[in-house]
C-alpha positions in Angstrom: -110.7 -63.4 39.1 -109.3 -64.2 42.1 -107.8 -67.8 41.9 -106.4 -69.1 45.5 -104.9 -72.3 43.8 -101.1 -71.0 45.2 -102.2 -70.3 48.8 -103.0 -74.1 49.3 -99.8 -75.2 50.7 -99.9 -72.8 53.4 -102.9 -75.4 55.4 -100.1 -78.3 55.4 -97.9 -75.7 57.2 -100.1 -75.3 59.5 -101.8 -77.9 60.2 -98.1 -79.3 60.8 -97.8 -76.8 63.6 -100.8 -77.8 65.0 -100.1 -81.5 65.7 -96.5 -80.5 67.5 -97.4 -79.5 70.9 -100.2 -81.6 71.0 -98.4 -85.1 70.4 -95.5 -83.4 72.5 -98.0 -83.4 75.4 -98.7 -87.1 74.9 -96.3 -87.8 77.5 -95.6 -91.0 78.4 -97.3 -92.5 82.1 -95.3 -91.4 85.0 -94.8 -95.0 85.8 -93.2 -95.9 82.7 -91.2 -92.6 83.0 -89.3 -94.2 86.5 -88.5 -97.6 84.8 -87.0 -96.2 81.6 -84.8 -93.9 84.0 -84.5 -97.0 86.6 -83.1 -99.1 83.2 -80.7 -95.9 82.2 -82.9 -94.7 79.5 -83.3 -91.1 79.1 -85.9 -89.5 76.9 -85.9 -87.7 73.2 -88.8 -86.3 71.1 -89.2 -86.9 67.8 -91.8 -85.7 65.1 -94.1 -86.0 68.6 -92.8 -89.6 69.7 -91.4 -90.4 73.2 -88.3 -92.5 72.2 -86.2 -93.7 75.2 -82.7 -94.2 74.8 -79.6 -95.6 76.0 -76.4 -95.6 75.2 -74.2 -98.6 74.8 -70.9 -99.8 74.1 -71.3 -102.8 71.7 -70.1 -106.4 72.0 -66.7 -106.4 71.0 -65.7 -103.0 70.6 -65.5 -99.8 72.2 -67.7 -97.6 70.0 -70.4 -96.6 72.0 -73.8 -96.2 70.0 -77.1 -94.8 71.4 -80.5 -96.8 71.3 -83.8 -96.0 70.9 -86.7 -97.4 71.5 -90.7 -96.3 71.1 -92.6 -96.7 74.3 -94.0 -100.9 73.4 -89.9 -101.6 72.5 -88.9 -100.3 75.5 -92.2 -102.1 77.7 -91.3 -104.9 75.8 -87.5 -104.8 77.0 -87.7 -104.3 80.1 -90.3 -107.2 80.6 -87.5 -109.2 79.3 -85.0 -108.0 81.7 -88.0 -108.8 84.0 -88.0 -112.5 83.3 -84.6 -113.2 83.1 -83.6 -112.0 86.9 -86.4 -113.6 88.2 -85.1 -117.0 86.5 -81.5 -116.6 87.4 -83.2 -115.9 91.2 -85.2 -119.1 90.8 -82.2 -121.6 89.4 -80.6 -123.6 91.7 -77.7 -122.6 91.0 -78.0 -118.5 91.7 -76.3 -117.4 88.6 -72.9 -117.6 88.2 -72.4 -120.5 90.9 -73.5 -123.0 87.9 -71.1 -121.3 85.5 -67.9 -123.5 86.5 -70.5 -126.3 85.4 
């Protein structure tokens, strides 16, 4: 009789192609994209997930490395930057004014 066992791997390949467009269509909110761009990040899509990448020189070296974050990590990072900025603004020294003390 007809055996269908050799055809079994085919659905896995088909599923992969079906998933890809759906995943890339899941774009991040426009405000997140804007904040990321303002902070110097560019987007990359890998396996249907949007990553926010930024090229930085590692401290103490001249080597540039690209660091990529997912949306949750990006938002946490941006929140920390905002908090640090607010602390500098609200400090009695006004940022670098107290650096020499």
